[in-house]
Structure formats: C-alpha cells, structure tokens
N, C-alpha and C positions, 0 to 999 in steps of 0.2 A: 442914914444912907439906905436907899432902897436896894434890895437884892435884885440882881439882873437875871437870875435863873427863873424864868417865868414858868417853865414846865413843872418844877418841883416846889418852888417857893411862891407862896401867894399871900403870906402875912407880912406885916410890918416888922422891922428889926427890933430886937429887944435889948441890944447892947452886949450880948454874949460875945466872947472872943476865943472860945475854946474850939478845938477841932471837932467836926461832925462825927467822926468815928468814935469820939469820946462823948460828944454832946452836939448841940446845933452848930451850924457852920460859922466860920469866923466873921462873916458879915452880920451875924446876929439874928438870922431869920428863924422862925419856929416852924419849919416844915413838918407836917404830920405825915409820916409814911404809913402805908398799909402794912398790917402785921405780916402778911405772907411775903411781901417784898423784903421786909426786915429780916425774916427768917432765911430767905434765899441769900441775902447779902451776908448773913452771919456765917454761911458756909465758907466764904472766902476768908483768907487769913487777915487778921486785923492789923494790916499794915497801912499806914497813911499813904495814899497814892497821890497826894497833892503835888503840884509842880514846885512848891516851896514848903519847907518844913514849918510847922505851926508852933505857936507860942507854948502850948501845953506840952510839947514834946522835947524841946531843947532851949526854951527860954527866949527864942528869937521872936520879934513882933510879927504878927500875922500880916499877910499882904492885904492890899486894899480889898480885894475880893477873890476868893478861891472857889472855883467851880464845885458844884455839888458832887459828892463821891459817886452818885449813881451814874454820872456821865464820865467820871474819871476812871472808875474801875475797869480793868480789862475784862470785857464780857466774854470770858472763855465758855466754850460749850460744855455744859454739864453732862449731856447725853452724847455718847459716841455716834458719829454718823455711820450708817450702814444701810445698804439697800435691802438687807434681810431683816431689818428691825420689825417690820410689820407683817412678816410671814404669819399666816394663820392657817390652822388645820380645820378641815370639815369632813365629817363622815358622810358617806353617800346615803341616799335614801334606801329604805328597806328592800325595795324591788331590785336594787342593784347589788345586793349582798348575795353570798352563797350560803344557803340555809340548809339545816338538817345534816350537818357534817359531824361525824363523831371524831373530834380531834384527839390525837394520841394522848394517853395519860402516862406514858413512860417517863421515869425520873431521869431525865437527861437535859442539860441546859443548852439545847440547840434551838434554832428559830422555828423548827417544825414546818416551815413554809419557804418555798422558793418561787420566784416570779420572773418572767421575761415578757417581751412584747406580745407573745402569742398565748402563753399558758400560765396558769397558777397551779402549783403542785403543793399538796398538803398531806402530811403524815397523819394517818388515821388509825383508830383502833381496829384490829383485825384478829379474828380467832384462828389459831393454828398457824401462826407465822406473822410476817410483817407486810404491810401494804401502804401504798400512798395513792391519793387521787391525783389525776392530771385533768384539769378542766380548761377548755378554751376560755379566754377572758370574757367572751360574750355570754357564756353559759351561766347566767345568774339565776337567782330564784331558788326554789326548793330543789335539792339534788336527790334524786331517787335512790333508795337504799340498794337497788340492784344495779346502780351505775357501775360500769367496768372500772377496775382498779389495776394498778401495777403490783403484782403479788408474788414475786418469785423468791423472796427471802423466807427462810425458815424460822427466823427470829424477828423481834420488833425492829423496825427501821428507826435509826437514830438521827441521821442527817441526810439531806438531799441538796443537790446543787446543779443548776442548769449550766450547760457549756456556754461560755460567752461567745463562741464562734459558730455555734449551730443551735438555733432555737428549738430544735426537735430532739436534742440529745441531753439526757439527764443522768447523773450518777447518784447512787445511793449507798450508804454504809449501814451495817446492821449488827445486831447482837450475835448473828451467826458467823461472825468473823470474816465476812466477805464484803467485797465492793462489787457492785454490779452497774453496768452502763446500759442504758435503754435508749432505743430510738422510737420516738412517739410518731405515729402517723400525722401527716400534715394537718388533717382536720380533727385530730383528737382520737381518743380510743373508741372503737366500736364494740370490742369485746375485751375481757380482762386479759392482761399480758403477763405471762409467767416465764417466758423465755427471753432472757437478756441477750443483748448483742455480745457482751463481754462479761466474763466473771473473773475478777482479780482476787487471787488467793495468796496470802502471804502473812497476814496477821494471825497471832495465836490467841488474841482476846478480842472482845467486841470493838467494832470500828465506829467511833463517834464523831469523826471530823472528816469532811470531804470538801476539797476546794480545787477548782481548775486553775491552771496557769493563765495569767491575764493576757499574754501576748503570743504564746506558742501553741500551735494546734496539737490536740491529742495528748497533752501533758496533764496528768491528774495527780494530786497529792492526797494521801490519806493518813490519818493518825488514829491509833487505837489505844486501848487500855493496857496494851503490852508495852507502853512507853516508847513505841517505835513510830517513826515517820517513814513512809514509803512513797517514792515518786515513780509513777507508772508511765510507760508509753502505751496508751490505750489502743493504738492501732495494731500493736503486736502482742498486747496482753502481757508484757514483760515488766517486772520490777527492775527499774534501771538504777535507782539510788535507794539505799536503806540507811537511815540514821538511827543507830541502835543505842549507843551509850551516852547520849547527850542529855537525856532527861531521866532523873532517878525516880520520878513519880508520874502520876497521871497528867497528860497534856490537856489543858483546858481549851486552847484554841490555837490555830496557826493562820498567819496572814502573809500573802505575798506583797512585795513592794510594787511600785508602779510598773516597772519593766520586767518583773519576775526574776531578778538576779539574786535577791535575798528573801529570806523568810524571817518573821519574828514569831515567837511562841510565848505563851503564858502557861506556867506549870503549877502543879499543886505544891511544889517546894517554895512557892512565893517568888520565884525568879522569872524575869523577862529576859529572853535570849534572842540575839540576832545571829542568824546562821547563814553561811554560804553553802547551799545544799550540794552543789556540784563538786566543790573542794572538800566538803564534809568538815568544815572548820567553823569554830565559834568566833564570830567577829567581835561581839561585845555581850556583856551580861550584867544585869543588875539584880542582886539578891534583895529580897524583902522590898520589892517595889511597892507593895501594899502589905501592911503587917497583919491584916485580918485573915481569918482562916477560911472565909468564904471564897468561892471561885473568882478569878480575875479574867479580864479580856485584854488583849493587846492588838492594835492595828497600826499599819503603816499609813502615814499621811503622804501627800504628793511631794512634799519637800524633803522626805527622808526621815522626818522625825517620827516618834512613836507616841500614840495616844493609848493610855491604859485606863481601865475602870476596875475598881476593886473595893476593898473595905479597910478601914482603919482598925487599930487595936480595940477601939471603943465601938466597933461595928457600925461606924458611919460610912456611907457610900462615898467613894472618892473618884475624881477624874483627874488624871495627871498627864503632863506632857513631858517627853524626854528627848534629849538630843543624843542620837546614837554615837556621836563622836566622844561624848563625855556623859556617861550615865551615873556619875557619882551622886548628883543631886538633880531632882526634877526641875524643869524650867518653871513649872507652876503646878500647884495642887489645889483643886476645888473640892470642898466638902459639901455634900448636898443634904442628905437626910439619914435616918436610921432604919429605913426599910431593909428587909433581908432578901429582896429579889435581886438576881444577878442582872447587871446592866449590860444589855447587848448594844454595842455601838454600830451604827450604819453611817458610812462616810461618803460624802459627795466630793470627789477631787476637783470638780470644775468650779464649785462655789466655795469650797473649804468650809462647808457646814457639816457638823456631825450631829446625828440624832441618837439619843439614848433612850432605849426602850427596856424597862425593867420587867422581868417575868413576874407576873402577879400584880404589877402596877396597873393603874388605869390611866396613865399619862405617858406622853412622849415629850421629853425635853430636847431642845435643840440649841446648839452653841456654834458660834463662828470662830474659826481659828485664824489669827493674824500673825504677822511677823513682828509686831511691836508688843512689848509688855502691856498688859498681863497675858497676852497670847490667846487665852480662851475667854470669850465673851458670851455670857448668857443672853439668848435672844428671847425665848418665850417657852411656854408649855402648852401642849394640847392635852386636854383632860376630858375623859368621859366617865360614865358611872361604872361600866363593866370592866373587870380586870382582864388582862391579855394573857393568853396561854402561849402565844408565839407571835412571830411577826415576819412578814415577807416584805422585801424592798425592791421596787421596780427599777431596772437600769434606766439611765437618763434617756436613752433612745426610745423608750416606751411611753414617755410623758406627752401630754397635750400642750404644745407650745402656744397654741392660740388662747389658752386660758391662763397663761403665765404660771403653769404648774411646775414647781421645782422639785417635788418629791411625791411619791405615792406609796403608801404602806398598805399591807394586807393584814389586818389585825385579826388574830384567831381568838374567838370566844370558845366557850365549852361546846357549843353546837352550831357555830356558824363562822364565816369569814367575812369581815367587814372592811372594804377599802376606805382608806383615809387619805384625802388629797390635801397637800400643802401648797398654798398659792401665795404669790406676791401680788398685792393689788396694784394694778396699773390702769390708767384711764385710756391710754392709746391702744388701738387694735393692731398696731404694727408689730413686727417681730422685735423682741427685746434682746438686742445683742449682748447686753451686759449680764443678763440672766442665763443666756445659753451660749457660752463659748463652745468651740468645737469640742466634741466629746468622743470617747473611745467607741469605735464602730465594731461591727461583727467580724471584720476581716482580721485574721491572725498576721502578725508581723514575721513570724518564723514557723518553720516546720519543727516537729518534735526532735528530729535528728540534729538539726542545726543547734537547737538549744542545748541538747546533751553534749554537743561538741564544744560548747563554751561560748556560743554567740548570744548576744542580747539584742532585743529590739524594743523600741518604744511603741506604745499603742498607736495604731493607725486611726487618726481622728476623722470624724465626719461632721458636717454642719447640719443643724436641725432647722435651718431657716425655712425650708419647705415641708417640714415634718419628716419623720423617718418612715421610709417605705421599705419594708422587709423584702429582701431578695429571695430567690429560691435557694433553700439549703441543700447542700450536697451531703452524701453519706460521709461517715468518718473516713479520712484518707489514711491508707496504710501503705507501707513501703515493702515490708517483708511478706508476711503471711496475712492475706486479707481476711480477717475474722468476720467482717461484715458479710462478705460473699459466702463464707461457710455457713453463717447463721441465717442467711436470707432464705426466704421460702423457696420451695422447689420450683414453683411457677416462675419466680423471678429468674432462677438459674436457667430454666428451659427456654425462657423468652429472650435471653440475651443474644444468641446467634440469629434468631428470627428478626429481632429488632435491628441488628446490624445489616442483614440482607434487605430489610425494608427501607432502611436509610439509604443504601446504595441505589435502590430502585427509584426512590424519590429524587435523589441527586441527578440520575440519568434523565428523569422526566423533566426536571427543571432545565437541564442543558438543552434538551430537544425543544422546549418551549422558547428558550432564548434564541435558538437558531431560527425558529419559525418567525419570531417577531422581527429579527433583523432582515430576513428575506422579504417579509411583508412591507417593511419600511422602504426597501429598495424598489419594490414594485410600485408603491405609492408615489415615490419620487419620479419614476418613469411616466406614470399616468399624468402627474401634474405637468410635466414638461410637454406631453402630447396635447393636453388641454390648452396650455398657453399658446402653442403653435396654431391650433384651430381658432382660438379667439382672435389672433392677429389676422 
C-alpha cells in the first residue's frame, strides 16, 4: 500500500505497523525527517495525536492509513506574540551626545539624571557644595567647563526631578538636608543660578529621594535618611504631611501610583509597604520581599500591582511582581544574574514595558508585563561596552512618533551623557496607534489644595498623533503666599503695574480700531448703493 502523505512520505512502505511517535507510521513508510524538525517536535509531549489509537499503544489494529504526526500535531506557537518583541536600542552618534561632563561620584543609588521634552538635567561634581547642569536638549557636543550650573546647595545633590506639569520647574534634594525648587528660564541658563524659588526645610538628615505628584499641581514628596517622608505644598512652602514612624531604617525609594492616591516604598529593613499618605495609614506590607542585603526598588504599575527589584540570599538579582491585595506570595519572581549593581526600573504605563538599568552595568534589559501568567516576559537586552553611572528617562510626550520611538534613555558615562533610542521597526510611515495610546499630558487634574482635601484625579491624557507641541508654561500657582512673586526679580515686580496699564491701553486701541472698521464698512455700503444707481 502506497502512503498518501506526499509532503512527508516519498518512499515505498516497508510493512511496519507501529506508531510514528514510536517508529515509522502505520502505513509503513520510511519518512526521513530533518534533524532540526525532529528536535522541534520532541519539545511537544509524546502523546499520540492520531484520530484512532494505534496497535503499539493498546493492541488495537491500526487504521488503513493514519496521517503523519507533522500534520496531526497542534501547531501551538512556541514564541509568544508581542508587538514589542523586536524592540531594539541604538545609541546616537557622537556629535549628538553631551561631552565633557563631570558626572557626580557621590555614593548614592539615584539616577543622577532627569529629562523632559525641553531639558536634560545632570548631577555633576562641584567643589564647595552641590550642583547640577541643565542643558536644552539641542545643546549637544562638548559642554564648556564654564557653562552655568544650578548651584544653590551647600552639600552634594543626591536626587533631581522635573515637575510633570511645568517643564521649567525642577526640584533637588541634597546632603545639606534641604529640598530646593528651581525655575529654569525658557531658553536655558545664561548665568549660574544660586537662588531657588522655594527652599523646603524639614528633614534632619540628607534628602535622597525627590518625586512630584503625578496629577496634582505643586505637590512634592521628599524622603530622607532620617527615615521620614514629607509631602509639601510647593506653592506655600509648607510641609502638609509628615510620615515619621512607618520606616525603621533608610528608605531606598518611593513611588506614587497612577492617580497619586497611594505610595509604595522600599526600605532597608527589606520590607515593601503600600501607604495612604493622607490618612497616614499602612495599607499593606511585605517583609523580606527580597532576602538579599543590597538595596531594593519598588514601583507601582498602571493596574495597581507592584514591581520590585532586589537581591536573593545568594546575591542573585531578582525581579518580582506583587498583588497589593495579597502580598503573602509574589505573582512571579525572575532571577537574572549575580551582578551587584542596583537595578533601577523605568516603567512605561502606556505599553506596560519595564526597563531595568543596573548601576555599573553596560546593558538595559526590558520586559513586558501582561495579565496572564507568567506575567513578566523578557523582551531583549540593549548592551554597550561602557558601564552606566546613571540614567535619565524621557516622558512619552518627548518622543519622536514619526520614527516609532517608544523610549529614550540618557545614559551617563564618567565624562559624557549618551542618548539611547528604543524603536519598534515598522514599514509604514503612518501614525502607529497601537504603539502610542493616549498618554499623560502636562496639565494637572487637581490643584494642591484639592488633593490635600482628599480628592483624586486620573491623569489628563493627550494624543501624540500630530506630535507633542509644548505649550507656554506658567509660573508655579500659589493660593496663599505667592513665593514666586517674592523671589522674582525686582524688575519683574516693578514691571507688573506698567504691563497692566499697557494692556489696558492696547485693549482701548483695539476697540477704537473695531469702531473705525465698522464705520468704514457702512460708508462702503452707501458708496456701493450710489454707484449702482448711477450705473442704472
């Protein structure tokens, strides 16, 4: 009997009657399979997938002909489908880097860099205090040593963060126990800035963590080595909330959730805590989230789960996912390698991709978070030769959507800052809706007073279809005592009444011009009527 499966069977039958998954097919053909195909099939469970059971399995006679298993097996996808599978990173050319920058050598595990669609800020070495550079994004190439800096702190700067609602406002925390808020001129610094808009004093030890509220204007959180978390109303310069007794040891990091109603913290006591800051209550806690002694990080995801990075007892770096409703056991734990650099997580809530940048590493790993097990899926690694001292992460509204850019990092070397672009390759030049869902825009959902009164607001989303066009930033809004007005230059104060008078004068002139235009229109109508009569 000749085998009818012409795709796989090309030889005459030999009379064998055993199942192919144990031997050749019941029809007796001697199909020779390629080794790689055999290895691929061996990954599947060795279950006979024939429509009828074969002789060698239960003694029943084989059917006249059973299709070859290659066609019978359910061809399940071995590789998970994802639009981010082929994301690749690429460092920019040397002329687009920021060169000759003395990056800070302070021993603190912060990113040392903050980026927004206008500026890149980098903490640098400074004699006699702390300082950081603020460079317009287009100011690439070699940076002169005499370039102006922000240099008001008396101790090294440990952390910086741009305000998400004003691209010209940046906050800094320092070893001098203070938090300072600065307003950068629209076109960048012309001279060094040593006078902040606001000085926030309340910590008794160095301030190593600074983070703005994601949806409320003028709300800033700071955490120091005094194990305290303070939430400030920047507009009035007041400490509104102080969380004193919740952390017995040094706080490694603090992260807001999507709407800013909760915070999660990672502490040196190896615990991850979820806290309602306004009620000053502990929502949930997980002790020994990672058993290693090295620093941990914890961040909120958009669905309310928490992603942590840390170390195992054997000093292996780990990535874990936790459900805040039940933190007894992690949803998943991924062990990576035995390097000792702290993993800094950067999360994109629009695409659910998390990027892990280890301090001292020369690579960026990225993972996709999904709702189905195993929840955390490794995508790829971007690797270079040079180790990173720190890392800046561009908000989504600062990316180039025409090039399908889904992330941009600013990698700090010892003497330079190198942008790294993450791209999803696409053939079409059209806007890719699936890569760019509506993202958080610069407009706040709430004022500071509303948030402190207990209100919550989801981020106000914007579309990136036509690219993000930054609007004009206004000064920090204050309700009680306007610190910005007090700190503004004398020229600004003196010019305020003059500018108001000038505005009234312009309005009067516009009104008179409107009256003139209407009178001329009436005159033209009369003349047209007269001309029509003459023509008749």
